[in-house]
Steps between C-alpha positions, in 0.01 A plus 500: 500500500716765334625470146877544468640658184848589382607854412612475135772762553689357799352155559387576854192312618207723596147439627261600223264690730791699645679590175575873509469531120351325199505558125321360197707386203390286207165418668670374816526658846844510659561567870810669636676530836540876452379792291855543373500146360165560332640814339811311379275231355285754316809662348610168345244222553661264247804483723296355786214302344548134576664563841179441698568142597171391349 
């Protein structure tokens, strides 16, 4: 069974194993629906932390 996550930048649901990009921030791994969203997150992580749906 696949684990579904939410992209913290846009809120889109993604399958964890198919996430095109991930990043570590504050000892937590975040998954993203695109490399562009990962890059936006890394530029200003405080803007997006807490938008993971978890």
